[in-house]
C-alpha positions as CSV (number, residue, x, y, z in Angstrom):
1,X,100.4,108.9,103.6
2,X,100.6,111.5,106.3
3,X,100.0,115.2,105.5
4,X,103.3,117.0,104.8
5,X,103.0,119.3,107.8
6,X,102.5,116.3,110.2
7,X,105.4,114.4,108.7
8,X,107.7,117.4,108.8
9,X,106.9,118.2,112.4
10,X,107.3,114.6,113.6
11,X,110.7,114.3,111.9
12,X,111.8,117.6,113.4
13,X,110.7,116.7,116.9
14,X,112.2,113.2,116.8
15,X,115.6,114.5,115.6
16,X,115.5,117.4,118.1
17,X,115.1,114.8,120.9
18,X,118.3,113.1,119.6
19,X,116.6,110.1,118.1
20,X,117.2,108.9,114.5
21,X,113.9,108.7,112.7
22,X,112.9,105.6,110.8
23,X,110.7,106.7,108.0
24,X,107.9,104.2,107.4
25,X,106.4,103.6,103.9
26,X,103.0,101.9,103.6
27,X,103.0,102.1,99.8
28,X,105.5,103.1,97.1
29,X,103.6,106.4,96.8
30,X,104.9,107.4,100.2
31,X,108.5,107.5,98.9
32,X,107.9,110.5,96.8
33,X,106.2,112.3,99.7
34,X,109.1,111.7,102.0
35,X,111.7,112.5,99.4
36,X,110.0,115.8,98.7
37,X,109.4,117.0,102.2
38,X,112.0,115.3,104.3
39,X,115.0,114.5,102.2
40,X,115.3,117.2,99.5
41,X,114.4,119.8,102.0
42,X,117.5,118.7,104.1
43,X,115.4,118.0,107.2
44,X,116.2,114.3,107.4
45,X,119.8,113.6,108.0
46,X,121.8,110.6,106.7
47,X,122.1,107.8,107.2
48,X,118.5,107.2,106.1
49,X,116.6,104.4,107.9
50,X,113.6,103.3,106.0
51,X,110.9,100.8,107.0
52,X,108.6,99.2,104.5
53,X,105.4,98.1,106.2
54,X,102.9,96.4,103.8
55,X,99.7,94.6,104.2
56,X,97.7,97.1,106.3
57,X,94.2,98.0,105.1
58,X,94.2,100.8,102.6
59,X,97.9,100.3,101.8
60,X,99.8,98.4,99.1
61,X,97.7,95.4,98.1
62,X,99.1,92.2,99.4
63,X,96.6,89.6,98.2
64,X,98.7,88.3,95.4
65,X,102.3,87.1,96.0
66,X,103.5,88.3,92.5
67,X,102.0,91.7,93.2
68,X,103.8,91.7,96.6
69,X,107.1,91.0,94.9
70,X,106.6,93.7,92.3
71,X,105.7,96.3,95.0
72,X,108.7,95.5,97.1
73,X,111.1,95.6,94.1
74,X,109.6,98.9,92.9
75,X,109.9,100.6,96.4
76,X,113.4,99.2,96.8
77,X,114.4,100.8,93.4
78,X,112.8,104.1,94.4
79,X,114.7,104.2,97.7
80,X,118.0,103.2,96.3
81,X,117.7,106.0,93.6
82,X,117.4,108.5,96.5
83,X,120.3,107.0,98.4
84,X,122.2,103.9,97.4
85,X,123.5,103.5,101.0
86,X,120.1,103.8,102.7
87,X,119.1,101.2,105.2
88,X,115.9,99.4,104.5
89,X,114.0,97.2,106.9
90,X,110.9,95.2,105.8
91,X,108.0,93.9,107.7
92,X,104.4,93.2,106.7
93,X,101.1,92.7,108.4
94,X,99.1,89.5,108.2
95,X,99.5,86.9,105.5
96,X,101.8,89.1,103.5
97,X,104.5,89.0,106.2
98,X,106.0,85.6,105.3
99,X,106.2,86.3,101.5
100,X,107.6,89.9,101.8
101,X,110.1,89.0,104.6
102,X,111.4,86.1,102.6
103,X,111.9,88.2,99.5
104,X,113.5,91.0,101.6
105,X,116.0,88.5,102.9
106,X,116.9,87.3,99.4
107,X,117.4,91.0,98.4
108,X,119.8,91.6,101.3
109,X,117.4,93.9,103.3
110,X,116.9,93.9,107.0
111,X,113.7,92.4,108.4
112,X,111.4,92.9,111.4
113,X,109.3,90.0,112.5
114,X,106.9,89.5,115.5
115,X,103.4,89.5,116.8
116,X,103.1,93.3,116.2
117,X,102.8,92.5,112.5
118,X,101.2,89.1,112.5
119,X,99.5,86.9,115.0
120,X,99.4,83.8,112.8
121,X,102.6,81.7,112.8
122,X,101.5,79.8,109.8
123,X,98.2,79.1,108.1
124,X,95.6,78.3,110.8
125,X,98.2,78.3,113.6
126,X,98.2,81.1,116.1
127,X,101.6,82.3,117.3
128,X,102.4,81.6,120.9
129,X,105.0,84.4,121.2
130,X,107.4,86.6,119.3
131,X,110.2,84.1,119.9
132,X,108.7,81.8,117.3
133,X,109.0,84.4,114.6
134,X,112.5,85.5,115.6
135,X,113.8,81.9,115.7
136,X,112.3,81.1,112.3
137,X,113.8,84.3,110.7
138,X,117.2,83.5,112.3
139,X,117.1,79.9,110.8
140,X,116.3,81.2,107.4
141,X,118.9,84.0,107.6
142,X,121.6,81.5,108.5
143,X,120.4,79.0,105.9
144,X,121.2,81.7,103.3
145,X,124.7,82.1,104.7
146,X,124.0,85.5,106.4
147,X,124.4,86.6,110.0
148,X,121.7,87.6,112.4
149,X,122.4,90.9,114.0
150,X,122.8,91.0,117.8
151,X,120.7,93.5,119.8
152,X,123.7,95.8,120.0
153,X,124.3,95.5,116.2
154,X,120.6,96.2,115.5
155,X,120.8,99.3,117.6
156,X,123.8,100.5,115.7
157,X,122.1,99.8,112.3
158,X,119.1,101.8,113.4
159,X,121.3,104.6,115.0
160,X,119.7,104.0,118.4
161,X,121.5,104.7,121.7
C-alpha cells in the first residue's frame, strides 16, 4: 500500500500526461485506500482499470489455493461494489499465477501472463519465453468458449493510445 500522497501524485501526473492509470492492488486492503483517495475524491476518472497483482512478498498470502480463491473473490466483490462496470485484470507472481489466472478466467476477468510475473512454466520447468505463457492462456481462454483480445483490442480495453 503506497502512502496516500504518493498515490495521489502519481495518478495526477499520469492522467495529466494523457495516460489512463491502471490502479494496482497487492491485497484487498489496497482497495479501500484507492477508493478513499482516488475514486471518492474524483481524481481518478472512469472507466476504472484495476490490476490485481498477488503473490509478491508482503502482499496477499498465496501459499494455499483455497485462500487464493477467497482473496480473489473478496477483492472482486470490493471492486464491483465501487463500480460494477470496472475493468479488472489479474496476474500473480510465482506459483500463485496459474491458480489465480485460471480462476480469473472462470470469473470473466482479464488476465496478464508472462515472465514478468513468473519464470516457471510449470513445476520444475523454467519458461523459455513469454510466448509459452501467452499460448497456454489463449488455449485455455478458447477452451472456455471465450475470445482472446487482439493487441488493438487490449489497448482499447486499457484505454491506451
